[in-house]
Backbone as ProteinMPNN parsed JSONL, in Angstrom:
{"seq_chain_A": "MRKIRKCRTCGRHTLLERCCGEETVSAHPPKYSPQDKYAKYRRIERYGRGFE", "coords_chain_A": {"N_chain_A": [[99.422, 104.232, 81.96], [99.828, 106.378, 84.782], [99.463, 105.994, 88.22], [98.507, 108.022, 91.387], [100.168, 108.356, 93.973], [101.084, 107.93, 97.361], [103.691, 109.913, 99.788], [104.774, 108.541, 102.155], [106.553, 110.118, 104.028], [106.13, 113.021, 104.57], [103.805, 113.164, 103.516], [102.57, 113.983, 100.774], [100.658, 114.347, 97.68], [101.735, 112.527, 95.183], [103.026, 111.64, 91.678], [105.306, 110.605, 91.216], [107.853, 107.799, 92.319], [109.57, 108.104, 94.278], [109.804, 110.13, 96.851], [111.028, 112.758, 99.465], [113.256, 111.272, 99.692], [112.203, 108.734, 100.492], [110.499, 105.459, 100.022], [107.22, 105.682, 97.892], [103.669, 104.968, 98.579], [100.969, 103.382, 97.193], [97.623, 105.557, 97.609], [95.548, 105.161, 96.971], [92.76, 103.107, 98.255], [92.13, 99.336, 99.332], [90.223, 97.049, 97.683], [86.532, 96.372, 98.47], [85.106, 94.212, 99.94], [82.563, 91.761, 100.714], [82.996, 89.477, 101.626], [84.842, 89.326, 103.459], [87.628, 88.425, 105.186], [88.889, 89.655, 106.806], [88.463, 92.15, 108.31], [87.26, 92.232, 110.745], [89.527, 91.849, 112.225], [90.757, 94.184, 111.189], [89.426, 96.121, 111.976], [89.531, 96.091, 114.695], [91.835, 96.849, 115.413], [92.424, 99.443, 114.214], [89.982, 101.225, 115.502], [89.698, 99.705, 118.193], [88.553, 97.457, 120.911], [85.995, 98.147, 121.222], [84.542, 98.252, 118.868], [83.584, 95.709, 117.515]], "CA_chain_A": [[98.65, 105.443, 82.921], [100.421, 106.257, 86.095], [98.672, 106.651, 89.806], [98.873, 108.483, 92.143], [100.814, 107.727, 95.32], [101.814, 109.376, 98.723], [104.593, 109.689, 100.686], [104.533, 108.373, 104.216], [107.126, 110.845, 105.452], [104.999, 114.595, 104.558], [101.883, 113.026, 103.21], [101.971, 114.766, 100.132], [100.421, 113.499, 96.745], [102.62, 112.677, 94.056], [103.206, 110.459, 90.806], [106.483, 109.527, 91.776], [107.725, 106.072, 92.733], [110.119, 108.286, 95.534], [109.902, 110.81, 97.843], [111.955, 112.67, 100.74], [113.881, 109.734, 99.792], [111.475, 107.223, 101.009], [109.178, 105.372, 98.79], [105.529, 106.241, 98.203], [102.539, 104.04, 98.773], [99.426, 103.953, 96.609], [96.945, 106.513, 97.592], [94.197, 104.382, 96.991], [92.123, 102.123, 99.641], [91.967, 98.637, 98.748], [88.875, 96.778, 97.23], [85.919, 96.271, 99.203], [84.582, 92.542, 100.0], [81.65, 91.581, 101.623], [83.526, 88.191, 102.163], [86.108, 89.99, 103.64], [87.842, 87.736, 106.368], [89.999, 89.475, 108.376], [87.779, 93.015, 108.54], [87.022, 92.63, 112.044], [90.387, 92.629, 112.906], [91.332, 95.227, 110.781], [88.412, 97.917, 112.698], [89.746, 96.328, 116.048], [93.251, 97.121, 115.231], [92.485, 100.704, 114.439], [89.383, 101.866, 116.822], [89.21, 99.229, 119.528], [88.304, 96.236, 120.963], [84.528, 98.72, 120.87], [83.628, 98.291, 117.522], [83.856, 94.687, 116.888]], "C_chain_A": [[99.443, 104.954, 84.617], [99.082, 106.686, 87.842], [98.917, 107.121, 90.915], [99.152, 108.204, 93.55], [101.086, 108.587, 96.481], [102.479, 108.932, 99.747], [103.873, 110.04, 102.039], [104.996, 109.458, 104.864], [106.625, 112.411, 105.702], [104.055, 114.664, 104.194], [101.625, 113.904, 102.2], [101.921, 114.01, 99.135], [101.554, 113.627, 96.084], [102.312, 111.187, 92.725], [104.44, 109.707, 90.594], [106.433, 108.496, 92.192], [108.997, 106.949, 94.506], [109.527, 109.652, 96.299], [110.446, 111.269, 99.123], [112.465, 111.273, 100.73], [113.424, 108.651, 100.379], [110.679, 106.608, 99.47], [108.329, 105.855, 98.808], [105.03, 104.697, 98.004], [101.138, 104.51, 97.733], [98.476, 104.865, 97.463], [95.733, 105.865, 97.373], [93.873, 103.308, 97.438], [92.079, 100.767, 98.42], [90.359, 98.096, 98.802], [87.809, 96.543, 98.268], [85.665, 94.975, 98.55], [83.788, 92.581, 100.779], [82.294, 89.937, 102.088], [85.032, 88.253, 102.821], [86.171, 89.071, 104.85], [87.971, 88.405, 107.524], [89.721, 91.304, 108.646], [87.35, 93.425, 109.838], [87.998, 92.824, 112.855], [91.187, 93.621, 112.728], [90.521, 96.499, 111.891], [89.077, 97.151, 114.526], [90.78, 96.963, 116.133], [93.083, 98.483, 115.348], [91.611, 101.523, 115.643], [89.678, 101.124, 117.736], [88.36, 98.159, 119.664], [86.337, 96.963, 121.064], [83.502, 98.397, 119.872], [83.689, 97.034, 116.621], [82.796, 94.476, 116.054]], "O_chain_A": [[99.565, 103.912, 85.26], [98.218, 107.517, 88.122], [99.738, 106.473, 91.565], [98.23, 107.796, 94.257], [101.274, 109.803, 96.448], [102.205, 107.982, 100.48], [103.15, 110.848, 102.621], [104.459, 109.937, 105.863], [106.699, 112.952, 106.805], [103.296, 115.632, 104.251], [100.665, 114.661, 102.344], [102.687, 113.048, 99.094], [102.332, 114.569, 96.237], [101.649, 110.158, 92.857], [104.632, 108.625, 90.038], [105.368, 107.97, 92.515], [109.103, 106.341, 95.572], [108.408, 109.945, 95.881], [110.454, 110.425, 100.019], [112.195, 110.364, 101.515], [114.129, 107.713, 100.75], [110.43, 107.108, 98.373], [108.215, 106.686, 99.708], [105.583, 103.696, 97.547], [100.555, 105.586, 97.609], [98.977, 104.702, 98.576], [94.781, 106.462, 97.875], [94.583, 102.348, 97.138], [92.025, 100.889, 97.196], [89.492, 98.479, 99.588], [88.409, 96.5, 99.342], [85.817, 94.601, 97.387], [83.963, 93.348, 101.725], [81.773, 89.403, 103.068], [85.999, 87.499, 102.714], [85.165, 88.843, 105.521], [87.57, 88.182, 108.666], [90.674, 91.89, 109.159], [87.098, 94.59, 110.144], [87.939, 93.525, 113.865], [92.047, 94.041, 113.502], [91.044, 97.492, 112.398], [88.969, 97.905, 115.493], [90.788, 97.811, 117.025], [93.471, 98.988, 116.402], [92.137, 102.237, 116.496], [90.136, 101.855, 118.613], [87.534, 97.853, 118.804], [85.454, 96.112, 120.952], [82.275, 98.296, 119.896], [83.803, 97.073, 115.396], [82.792, 93.507, 115.294]]}, "name": "protein", "num_of_chains": 1, "seq": "MRKIRKCRTCGRHTLLERCCGEETVSAHPPKYSPQDKYAKYRRIERYGRGFE"}
């Protein structure tokens, strides 16, 4: 079974491993875990200090 991937260069979704001469990445987000030790740091990095 092939999974949907996303090109970082052009933003297109594809089933190919390469697009625009670059490797594609998984289009699916990581699994959610309530015991996530690093969620606080990801929110700070993404939204800034006001969302701790």
